[in-house]
C-alpha positions in Angstrom: 15.9 -3.1 -19.1 12.6 -4.4 -18.2 12.6 -8.0 -16.3 10.3 -10.6 -17.2 7.3 -9.8 -14.6 7.7 -6.3 -15.7 7.5 -7.0 -19.4 4.4 -9.2 -18.9 2.6 -6.5 -17.1 3.0 -4.0 -20.4 0.2 -3.3 -22.5 1.6 -4.5 -25.7 2.4 -7.9 -24.1 -1.0 -8.5 -22.7 -2.6 -7.3 -26.4 -0.1 -9.9 -27.9 -1.4 -12.5 -25.7 -4.9 -11.9 -26.1 -4.4 -12.0 -29.8 -2.8 -15.0 -29.7 -5.0 -16.8 -27.3 -7.6 -15.8 -29.7 -6.1 -17.2 -32.9 -5.3 -20.7 -30.9 -8.8 -20.9 -29.9 -9.9 -20.7 -33.4 -7.4 -22.7 -35.1 -8.7 -25.2 -32.3 -12.5 -25.0 -33.5 -11.7 -25.4 -36.8 -9.7 -28.7 -36.2 -12.5 -29.9 -34.2 -14.9 -29.2 -37.0 -13.0 -30.9 -39.4 -12.5 -34.2 -37.0 -16.7 -34.1 -36.1 -16.9 -34.0 -40.0 -15.1 -36.8 -40.7 -16.6 -38.4 -38.0 -20.0 -37.9 -39.6 -19.1 -39.2 -43.0 -17.5 -42.0 -41.7 -20.9 -43.0 -39.6 -22.8 -42.5 -43.0 -20.9 -44.5 -45.0 -21.3 -47.3 -42.3 -24.7 -46.7 -42.0 -25.3 -47.6 -46.1 -23.7 -50.6 -45.8 -26.0 -53.0 -44.7 -28.7 -51.2 -47.3 -26.3 -51.7 -50.2 -25.7 -55.7 -48.8 -29.0 -56.3 -48.9 -29.7 -54.9 -52.4 -27.0 -57.7 -53.7 -23.8 -55.3 -53.9 -21.3 -57.7 -53.4 -18.6 -56.7 -50.5 -15.8 -55.3 -52.8 -18.3 -53.1 -54.7 -19.6 -51.7 -51.5 -16.3 -50.9 -50.7 -15.4 -49.4 -53.7 -18.8 -47.0 -53.6 -17.8 -46.0 -50.4 -14.3 -45.7 -50.8 -13.9 -48.0 -47.6 -12.0 -51.3 -47.0 -13.3 -54.5 -47.9 -12.2 -55.6 -44.3 -14.2 -52.4 -42.6 -17.3 -53.5 -44.7 -16.8 -57.4 -44.2 -17.0 -56.5 -40.2 -20.1 -53.7 -40.3 -21.9 -56.7 -42.0 -21.1 -59.1 -39.4 -21.8 -56.9 -36.6 -25.3 -56.1 -38.2 -25.8 -59.9 -38.7 -25.3 -60.6 -35.0 -27.7 -57.8 -33.9 -30.3 -59.4 -35.9 
């Protein structure tokens, strides 16, 4: 019977191991892409808040339009005001 060390040295084991490593790498890449995509979407929304505010939209209207919480909109506007 093959011991663990002998099993790990077989061609089959090595090939399966490499395939699994590649699959895991691809899954991680996809997860990272999705995370980055979501972060970019959030950043774009936050950047739009001051412009919408200057156009006269209310906090609630901005929050609804951008699908954000009113508190997030309020904090973003307050931050913008402090920086100005």
